N, C-alpha and C positions, 0 to 999 in steps of 0.2 A: 852720189858724190859726197864724200865726207870732208868736212872742213875742220882744221885744227881749232879747238875752242879758244886758245890764246890769241891766235891770229884774228879770229872772228871778234873777240873782245876788243882787241886793239883797233880794228876797223870800225866797230860800233862806237867806241869812245871818240875816235876821230870824227865820225859823222855827227856825234853830239856837239863837239866843238865847232864844226862847220855850221851846224844849224844855229847855234848860239851866235856865232859871228854874223851870219846872214840876218838873223833876227835883230841883232843890236844895230845893224846898219841898214835896216829896211828903208826903202825909198818910197814906199806907198803900199796901199792895200793889195795890189796885184804884182808885187815884186817877184820876178821870175827866179831870182837867186834864192829867195826864201822858199818858194815852192819846190825848187830843185833840191835844196838842202833837206826839206821835209820828206820828200820821197826817198832820198838817199838814206836818211835816218831810219825810215820805216823798213827799207830793204835790209840795211845793216842789222837792225834789230832782229828781223826774221831769220837771217843767216846765223846770228849769234845764238838765238834761242834754239834753233835746230841743232847747231853744233854742240851746245851744252847738254841738250837732251840726248843726242847720239852718244856723246862721250861718257856722260855721267848719269844718265837717266834722271836729269834734273830739269825743272822748269823755272821760269821767272814769274813774279807776281803781277806782271804787266800784260795788258791786251792792247792791240792797236785799235785806234778809234773806229776804223772801218769794220774790224772784227766785232767790236761791241755793237755797232749799229746793225750788222748782219745778224747777230744773235738776237737782238731785239726784234728785228723784222721776222725772224723765224718764230719767235714766241707769239708775235701778233698773228702770223699765218695759222697757228694752231689754236687760236683763241685764248692764249695765255696772257695774263697781264699781272701787274703788281698790286692791283686793288683786291681787297677782300670783298666778297659778295655777301 
């Protein structure tokens, strides 16, 4: 499935705005609106990144937090770390 990059960008920017609004009006540490906005933002980012890559063979300079943690876990699984021995 191919998504128009402009439509994906518009949806991503709207998700950023929604996340901001939810964060600015947070009602507590476990605010379900903030959590839902966070997940929607992550999903919109992935769709945008995929669309921009498909259309223009271009990537963004960003990584989702879970992706960064997964990469870190993969490094740990192979005995890799950031320390010099």
